C-alpha positions as CSV (number, residue, x, y, z in Angstrom):
1,M,87.2,3.5,-36.6
2,A,86.4,7.1,-36.2
3,D,82.9,8.3,-35.4
4,A,81.0,8.7,-38.6
5,S,79.4,11.9,-37.5
6,I,82.6,13.9,-37.7
7,S,82.6,16.1,-40.8
8,V,84.5,18.8,-42.6
9,R,83.3,22.3,-43.3
10,R,83.4,24.1,-46.6
11,G,84.5,27.8,-46.8
12,I,82.9,30.0,-49.4
13,P,82.9,33.7,-50.0
14,R,80.1,35.6,-48.3
15,L,79.6,38.9,-46.5
16,Q,81.7,37.6,-43.6
17,S,78.8,35.7,-42.1
18,Q,77.5,32.2,-42.1
19,R,76.1,31.3,-45.5
20,R,73.7,28.7,-44.3
21,K,73.3,25.9,-41.7
22,L,71.7,22.8,-43.0
23,S,69.9,20.6,-40.5
24,S,71.2,17.2,-40.3
25,G,69.4,15.1,-42.1
26,V,72.0,17.3,-42.5
27,N,72.7,19.1,-39.2
28,R,71.2,18.8,-35.8
29,L,69.2,15.6,-36.5
30,L,72.4,13.7,-35.9
31,F,73.2,15.8,-32.9
32,G,76.3,17.7,-33.8
33,V,76.8,17.1,-37.5
34,L,76.5,20.5,-39.1
35,V,77.6,21.4,-42.6
36,A,78.5,25.0,-41.9
37,M,79.4,27.1,-44.9
38,L,81.6,29.7,-43.4
39,S,82.8,32.9,-45.0
40,T,86.5,33.1,-45.6
41,S,86.9,35.9,-48.2
42,P,86.9,39.7,-48.1
43,V,83.6,41.6,-48.3
44,V,82.6,42.0,-51.9
45,A,82.2,45.5,-53.2
46,D,79.1,47.5,-52.3
47,S,76.5,47.4,-55.1
48,N,75.5,50.9,-56.4
49,S,77.1,54.2,-55.4
50,V,75.2,57.5,-55.2
51,A,76.8,60.8,-56.4
52,T,75.6,64.4,-56.3
53,T,75.4,66.1,-59.7
54,T,74.3,69.7,-60.2
55,G,72.1,69.6,-57.1
56,T,70.4,66.3,-57.9
57,L,71.0,62.7,-56.8
58,A,72.2,60.4,-59.6
59,V,72.7,56.6,-59.3
60,V,76.1,55.7,-60.8
61,V,76.0,52.0,-61.7
62,R,79.4,50.4,-62.5
63,T,79.5,47.2,-64.5
64,N,81.2,45.3,-61.7
65,D,78.5,46.5,-59.3
66,V,75.8,45.0,-61.5
67,V,77.6,41.7,-61.6
68,E,78.1,41.7,-57.8
69,A,74.4,42.5,-57.3
70,E,73.5,39.6,-59.6
71,Y,75.8,37.3,-57.7
72,R,74.3,38.3,-54.3
73,K,70.8,37.7,-55.7
74,L,71.9,34.3,-56.9
75,M,73.3,33.4,-53.5
76,E,70.1,34.6,-51.8
77,E,68.1,32.3,-54.0
78,D,70.5,29.4,-53.1
79,D,70.0,30.2,-49.4
80,R,66.2,30.2,-49.8
81,A,66.3,26.8,-51.6
82,Q,68.6,25.4,-48.9
83,E,66.3,26.6,-46.1
84,T,63.3,25.1,-47.8
85,V,65.0,21.7,-48.3
86,D,66.3,21.9,-44.7
87,R,62.7,22.4,-43.5
88,W,61.4,19.5,-45.7
89,I,64.0,17.1,-44.3
90,R,63.3,18.1,-40.7
91,E,59.5,17.9,-41.2
92,N,59.7,14.5,-43.0
93,Q,61.8,13.0,-40.3
94,E,59.4,14.2,-37.7
95,F,56.4,12.8,-39.7
96,A,58.3,9.5,-40.3
97,S,58.8,9.1,-36.6
98,R,55.0,9.0,-36.4
99,G,54.6,6.8,-39.4
100,A,53.5,9.5,-41.8
101,G,56.6,10.6,-43.8
102,V,56.8,10.5,-47.6
103,P,59.1,7.9,-49.2
104,N,62.8,8.9,-49.6
105,A,62.5,8.7,-53.4
106,E,59.7,11.2,-53.4
107,L,61.4,13.5,-51.0
108,N,64.6,13.4,-53.2
109,R,62.5,14.1,-56.3
110,R,61.1,17.2,-54.6
111,I,64.5,18.3,-53.4
112,M,66.1,18.1,-56.8
113,E,63.2,19.9,-58.4
114,R,63.6,22.7,-55.9
115,F,67.3,23.0,-56.6
116,E,67.0,22.9,-60.4
117,P,66.4,26.6,-60.9
118,V,69.3,27.4,-58.6
119,R,71.6,25.2,-60.7
120,T,70.3,26.8,-63.9
121,G,70.9,30.2,-62.4
122,Y,74.5,29.4,-61.5
123,E,75.2,27.9,-64.9
124,D,73.9,31.0,-66.6
125,F,75.9,33.3,-64.4
126,I,79.1,31.3,-65.0
127,R,78.5,31.3,-68.7
128,R,78.2,35.1,-68.8
129,H,80.9,35.7,-66.2
130,P,83.5,32.9,-66.5
131,D,86.2,34.8,-64.6
132,H,84.1,35.4,-61.5
133,A,85.9,33.3,-58.9
134,P,83.4,33.8,-56.1
135,G,80.6,32.6,-58.4
136,R,82.4,29.5,-59.3
137,I,83.2,28.8,-55.6
138,A,79.6,29.2,-54.6
139,F,78.5,27.0,-57.5
140,A,81.0,24.4,-56.5
141,S,79.6,24.4,-52.9
142,F,76.1,24.1,-54.3
143,L,77.1,21.1,-56.5
144,G,78.8,19.5,-53.5
145,D,75.6,19.9,-51.5
146,I,73.5,18.0,-54.2
147,G,76.1,15.3,-54.5
148,D,77.9,16.3,-57.7
149,E,81.4,16.1,-56.4
150,E,83.0,15.9,-59.8
151,G,81.3,19.0,-60.9
152,S,82.2,20.7,-57.7
153,Q,85.9,19.9,-58.1
154,S,85.8,21.1,-61.7
155,Q,84.5,24.5,-60.7
156,L,87.0,24.8,-57.8
157,E,89.9,24.0,-60.0
158,K,88.8,26.7,-62.5
159,A,88.3,29.2,-59.7
160,L,91.9,28.4,-58.5
161,T,93.3,29.4,-61.8
162,I,91.4,32.7,-61.5
163,D,92.2,33.4,-57.9
164,P,95.2,31.3,-56.7
165,K,95.5,33.2,-53.4
166,N,92.0,32.4,-52.2
167,P,92.2,30.1,-49.1
168,A,88.6,29.0,-49.4
169,I,89.3,27.3,-52.7
170,Y,92.2,25.3,-51.2
171,N,90.0,24.4,-48.2
172,N,87.1,23.2,-50.4
173,L,89.3,21.2,-52.7
174,A,90.9,19.7,-49.6
175,N,87.4,18.6,-48.5
176,I,87.0,16.8,-51.8
177,Y,90.4,15.1,-51.6
178,G,89.7,14.1,-48.1
179,H,86.5,12.3,-49.3
180,S,87.7,10.8,-52.6
181,G,91.5,11.0,-52.4
182,P,94.3,11.4,-52.5
183,V,94.1,12.1,-48.8
184,K,97.7,13.4,-48.7
185,K,96.6,16.1,-51.2
186,A,94.0,17.1,-48.6
187,F,96.7,17.6,-46.0
188,E,98.7,19.8,-48.5
189,Y,95.7,22.0,-49.4
190,Y,94.4,22.5,-45.9
191,A,98.0,23.7,-45.0
192,K,97.9,26.0,-48.0
193,A,94.6,27.5,-46.8
194,L,96.1,28.0,-43.4
195,E,99.2,29.7,-44.8
196,L,97.0,32.1,-46.7
197,N,94.6,32.7,-43.7
198,P,96.0,31.5,-40.4
199,S,93.1,33.1,-38.4
200,E,90.3,31.0,-39.9
201,P,89.2,28.4,-37.4
202,T,87.4,26.3,-40.0
203,Y,90.7,25.4,-41.6
204,Y,92.3,24.2,-38.4
205,H,89.1,22.3,-37.7
206,N,89.1,20.6,-41.1
207,L,92.7,19.7,-41.0
208,G,92.4,18.3,-37.5
209,T,89.5,16.2,-38.5
210,T,91.2,14.8,-41.6
211,V,94.4,14.0,-39.6
212,Y,92.3,12.2,-37.0
213,L,90.2,10.2,-39.6
214,F,93.1,9.2,-41.8
215,R,95.6,8.4,-39.1
216,T,97.7,6.0,-41.3
217,D,98.0,8.5,-44.1
218,A,98.9,11.2,-41.5
219,K,101.6,9.0,-40.0
220,E,103.2,8.6,-43.4
221,Y,102.7,12.2,-44.6
222,Y,104.1,13.8,-41.5
223,A,106.5,10.9,-40.6
224,I,105.1,10.7,-37.0
225,T,103.8,8.0,-34.7
226,E,100.2,7.3,-34.0
227,G,100.4,9.0,-30.6
228,E,101.8,12.1,-32.3
229,V,99.0,12.0,-34.8
230,F,96.5,12.3,-32.0
231,A,98.6,15.1,-30.5
232,K,98.6,16.9,-33.9
233,A,94.8,16.5,-34.3
234,F,94.2,17.9,-30.8
235,G,96.6,20.7,-31.4
236,L,94.8,21.8,-34.5
237,Y,91.4,21.5,-32.7
238,S,92.8,23.6,-29.9
239,N,93.7,26.4,-32.3
240,S,90.3,26.2,-33.8
241,M,88.6,26.4,-30.4
242,R,90.8,29.3,-29.4
243,L,89.6,31.2,-32.5
244,D,85.9,30.1,-32.2
245,P,85.2,29.0,-28.6
246,Q,81.4,29.0,-29.0
247,N,81.3,26.6,-32.0
248,F,79.2,23.7,-31.0
249,P,80.0,21.5,-34.0
250,L,83.6,22.0,-33.4
251,A,83.3,21.1,-29.7
252,S,81.4,18.0,-30.7
253,D,84.1,16.9,-33.1
254,V,86.8,17.4,-30.5
255,A,84.8,15.3,-28.0
256,Q,84.1,12.5,-30.6
257,T,87.8,12.2,-31.2
258,Y,88.2,10.4,-27.9
259,Y,86.3,7.4,-29.2
260,G,89.3,6.6,-31.4
261,I,91.8,6.5,-28.5
262,T,92.5,3.2,-26.8
263,P,92.2,2.8,-23.9
264,L,89.4,5.3,-23.6
265,R,90.4,8.4,-21.7
266,T,87.1,8.6,-19.9
267,D,87.6,11.8,-17.8
268,D,89.0,13.7,-20.8
269,A,86.1,12.6,-23.0
270,L,83.6,13.6,-20.4
271,R,85.2,17.0,-20.0
272,A,85.1,17.5,-23.7
273,W,81.4,16.6,-23.9
274,T,80.7,18.8,-20.9
275,N,82.2,21.7,-22.8
276,A,80.1,20.9,-25.8
277,Y,77.0,20.8,-23.6
278,S,77.8,24.2,-22.2
279,I,77.7,25.8,-25.6
280,A,74.8,23.8,-27.1
281,H,72.2,26.1,-28.7
282,D,69.0,24.2,-27.8
283,D,67.5,21.1,-26.4
284,V,68.0,19.1,-29.6
285,E,71.8,19.6,-29.3
286,R,71.8,19.2,-25.5
287,E,69.9,15.9,-25.7
288,G,72.3,14.7,-28.4
289,V,75.2,15.3,-25.9
290,Q,73.3,13.3,-23.3
291,L,73.4,10.4,-25.6
292,H,77.2,10.8,-25.8
293,F,77.4,11.0,-22.0
294,A,75.5,7.8,-21.8
295,R,77.8,6.1,-24.4
296,I,80.9,7.2,-22.4
297,K,79.4,5.9,-19.2
298,L,78.4,2.7,-20.8
299,L,82.0,2.1,-22.2
300,S,83.4,2.8,-18.7
301,G,81.0,0.4,-17.0
302,R,79.0,3.1,-15.1
303,F,75.6,1.6,-16.1
304,D,73.3,3.5,-13.7
305,E,74.8,6.8,-14.7
306,A,74.3,5.9,-18.3
307,R,70.6,5.2,-17.7
308,G,70.3,8.5,-16.0
309,H,71.5,10.3,-19.1
310,L,69.3,8.3,-21.3
311,N,66.3,9.2,-19.2
312,L,66.9,12.9,-20.0
313,V,66.5,12.2,-23.8
314,T,62.9,12.7,-24.8
315,N,63.0,14.0,-28.4
316,S,61.5,11.5,-30.8
317,M,64.2,11.9,-33.3
318,Y,66.6,10.2,-30.9
319,A,64.2,7.4,-30.1
320,D,66.0,4.6,-32.1
321,M,69.4,5.6,-30.8
322,K,68.2,5.8,-27.2
323,Q,66.6,2.4,-27.6
324,R,69.8,0.9,-28.9
325,L,71.9,2.4,-26.1
326,T,69.4,1.3,-23.5
327,R,69.6,-2.2,-24.8
328,N,73.4,-2.1,-24.8
329,V,73.5,-0.9,-21.2
330,S,71.3,-3.8,-20.1
331,E,73.4,-6.3,-22.1
332,K,76.7,-5.0,-20.9
333,E,75.5,-4.9,-17.3
334,E,74.3,-8.4,-17.4
335,S,77.5,-9.6,-19.0
336,A,79.5,-7.8,-16.3
337,R,77.4,-9.4,-13.6
338,T,77.7,-12.9,-15.1
339,N,81.4,-12.7,-15.6
340,A,82.1,-11.2,-12.1
341,P,81.9,-14.6,-10.2
342,A,84.3,-16.2,-12.8
343,A,86.8,-13.4,-12.3
344,N,86.7,-14.0,-8.6
345,Q,87.3,-17.7,-8.7
346,G,90.4,-18.8,-6.8
347,K,90.5,-15.5,-4.8
348,D,89.8,-15.2,-1.1
349,V,86.7,-13.3,-0.4
350,K,86.9,-11.3,2.7
């Protein structure tokens, strides 16, 4: 079973920058699971142009510019709502760790209430501009964020009929197929996204993750062995890392891939987590990596080293996981100590 914290990334049009980073409730709170909405499309047109007429400045407003300005404003409101919800999730998890968080039902009610005007804004924009593909892609991403996968897929399929050469649409549809099936359609659509934009690291990352998570489907689709499936996933990750070497979520996904390989390639896994640690952004991510160091050391029977890593984890958000790993270290160590005499029975001890 693959590690549950591996995730795929959506690509949506934006001014060639990250659209948003949701914290994990959503992002860092699960040490490495970011939902990064990366730009993949060309820069949209500038808003208004200024021309000189008979010695005076006149603002020349084109219809398309007005639509693009409205689209940008809608995206900015979406970002603000996402940032607010991100903060609420973080704060509530911190409060909950001290016994003071609000119930999940209440938090969800507040979240959906905050998102409602954003959804209404997208619906109004699409009604008035039905052929605006970037608007439909952004709306689809928003719907995916709030759990309306069916609505998200519908918007993406409509966007694809408008702009069939947009790689972000294929990537985002592939994300949905990877979640709800058919998985082989996800392989096809990620490949199409890469064909249209082979320099986007997100697409290599997503295809690599999907190949790794759905190894049986990958074996059938590509007609390869399980060992070749792992090689393909690592090759895709390698391309993504080459294009985006400072991407911590990517480095984390690469490192987590080793959990699926039997027997565990301990040294390779530790090197991968060391790379992730070297590009972590803050103590939250670094302490998350320490938990993975501890897990690898536990699996390889290096119990004292595992405890050393756990001692470096102090953030309260990791308290439960740290406690479970600490207990597992003690249990595995005791089991190893108990079984050691039995393993030596019948052998000469020198």
